[in-house]
TIGUMI-327215 format. One record per residue (C-alpha): residue in three letters; z, y, x. Coordinates in steps of 0.02 Angstrom, whole numbers, padded with zeros to 5 digits, always signed. Each point is the difference from the previous one (the first is absolute). Example, Ala and Ser with C-alpha at 12.3 -4.5 7.8 and 13.67 -1.06 7.14 Angstrom:
<nodes>
ALA+00390-00225+00615SER-00033+00172+00069
</nodes>
This chain:
<nodes>
MET+02386+00530+00846ILE-00089-00170-00013SER-00112-00057+00151ARG-00175-00059-00017THR+00056-00160+00092PHE+00122-00041-00139LEU-00110+00062-00160ARG-00159-00092+00054PRO+00073-00178+00002SER+00104+00048-00151LEU-00151+00035-00095ALA-00089-00156+00045ILE+00147-00102-00052LEU+00007+00091-00171LEU-00189-00022-00028ALA+00025-00185+00054ALA+00136-00030-00126LEU-00105+00097-00138PHE-00151-00111+00019SER+00102-00159+00000ILE+00087+00052-00151THR-00157+00037-00091GLY-00078-00168+00062CYS+00128-00099-00092GLY-00036-00061-00169SER-00133+00039-00108ALA-00026+00170-00113ARG-00090-00103-00132ARG+00116-00054-00148GLY-00151-00074-00105GLU-00181+00021-00053PRO-00060+00171+00013ILE-00002+00116-00156THR-00162+00076+00031PRO-00153-00095+00067SER-00048+00031+00189PRO-00110+00151+00016PRO-00191-00037+00043MET-00021+00011+00198THR-00171+00096-00017ALA+00064+00162+00059PRO-00072+00057+00160THR+00164+00026+00084LEU+00058-00176-00052VAL-00154-00085+00048ARG+00008+00085+00178GLY+00175-00055+00008GLU-00025-00174-00050GLU-00136-00005+00136ILE+00129+00049+00128PHE+00128-00123-00067VAL-00120-00137+00018LYS-00044+00056+00172ARG+00168+00027+00074CYS+00143-00062-00117HIS-00062-00160-00085GLN+00022-00117+00141CYS+00192+00018-00018HIS+00006+00050-00181PRO-00125-00094-00094GLY-00048+00089-00155GLY+00166+00101+00009GLU+00102-00158-00015ALA+00110-00080+00129GLY-00083-00081+00158LEU+00052+00025+00175GLY+00081+00170-00066PRO+00084+00030-00153ALA-00084+00033-00177LEU-00055+00183-00022ASN-00035+00002-00181ASN+00171-00006-00065LYS+00084+00135+00112PRO+00008+00169-00080LEU+00000+00092+00171PRO-00046+00179-00011GLY-00153+00050+00104TRP+00082+00087+00135MET+00099-00177+00028ILE-00173-00082+00010ARG-00072+00108+00118PHE+00151+00002+00114GLN-00011-00186-00004VAL-00186-00008+00039ARG+00017+00130+00141HIS+00152-00072+00090GLY+00008-00177-00046LEU+00170-00091-00031GLY+00043-00181+00048ALA-00150-00096+00014MET-00122+00121-00076PRO-00104+00097+00136ALA-00007+00184-00003PHE-00181+00062-00037SER-00050+00160+00084GLU-00111+00137-00073LYS-00144-00076+00095GLU+00014-00160-00084ILE+00035+00074-00179GLY-00033+00184-00029ASP+00100+00116-00096ARG-00112-00008-00148GLU-00023-00192+00008LEU+00201-00013+00003ASP-00006+00112-00159ASP-00133-00108-00089LEU+00105-00159+00063VAL+00167+00076-00063ALA-00090+00033-00180TYR-00070-00182-00003LEU+00176-00084+00053LYS+00068+00115-00153ALA-00140-00056-00109LEU+00047-00178+00039ARG+00177+00011-00085
</nodes>
């Protein structure tokens, strides 16, 4: 049976490798086929507000700055949530007090709409 002391570091290494692989290159290969959706839905408006307050400093407009670009990575929602809650590399972790669960859902929806 695998001990917990072995499993936890192994999981961290696996997640770090996964994040580094998805961080390489761009998922975009050309111009979008369809126009960007309007950012008028209440969820997207709230998500944009949270992004400007918490993320824009390092990821200006979703592009690369201090942190990598976010608008060209096809990450699933659960991975975005994990990154926000736990941080990785230079990115800090954001607790539920800083970004609530509903706010995090809105932020994830906004990041997906940026793509």
